[in-house]
N, C-alpha and C positions, 0 to 999 in steps of 0.2 A: 457833134455826133452826130452819124449819119444816120440814115429809116434802118437800115441794116446794120448796125450796129444795134441801135433799138430795139428790133428784130431778135435779138441774139438773143438780146437780156430774158428778151422774155422768151426767152425754150426755153431758155439755163434757169427761169429758177422757177421753169413749170417741171422740168425737167426731175431737178433737185426735189419743189413740195411730193413730189407722186414717189421723190421713190421715199422721200421720209412717210409718204402716208403706206404704200405697201409695207416699211418697215413695221411699225404701228400692227397695222390691221394683222401682220404675220404674230408679232407678239401676244394679240389680243385673243387668235384665234384658239388654240388649245382650250383655255379660260374658258371662253364662248360657248364653247361644245361640251365641253364637262357642267358646263351651267345647265344646257340646253337638256340633256343627255338623267339629270337630279347622281348629279358623281357626288357621293360619297365628302373627295377630297378635293369638291368642288375650286377649294378660295388656293391649294397647293396646288391644284392644277395652275390658276392666273398663275401665283406668286412664280413657278417653272416657266412660261410662256415670256414673264418679264426680264428671268432672270437669265434665259438666253436669249438677249436680246441682247444681255452687256459681253458676254462670252461666245459673240461670231454666230449665232445660230444653231452650233458644233451640238448638243444636247434634246434640239430641236424634234428632230423627227422623235424624240423616245418619250418630249412631253406629249404630242399629240399622241401615238399611244398610248399613253398612260389616260389621255381625256375618252377616250376609247373603249375603256379597258370596263367590263363591267364584274366591279364585286358583286361576286356570291352571296348571296340574305345569309346569317342567323337560324339555323332552325331547330329549334326546338325539338326533344327527343325523349315522347318519354317509357319511364322505367316501369315496365310490369315487372309486378313480383306477387 
């Protein structure tokens, strides 16, 4: 095996590992955003991010938008008598 072949294997390994790292980061991103924003369904957003990993990231933009959606808080209304 020549030096060029060895270098080619190293480049291939770096490319594969960096691709895996980017895919895992993208799967984690909606969950991290939801947790940082104190989203009430942060765990569901996290699961949605990982499920889209197996679906080829087809629904990933929807999960990312869901991580940013602010859920309005329930206000108590006093009834006057």
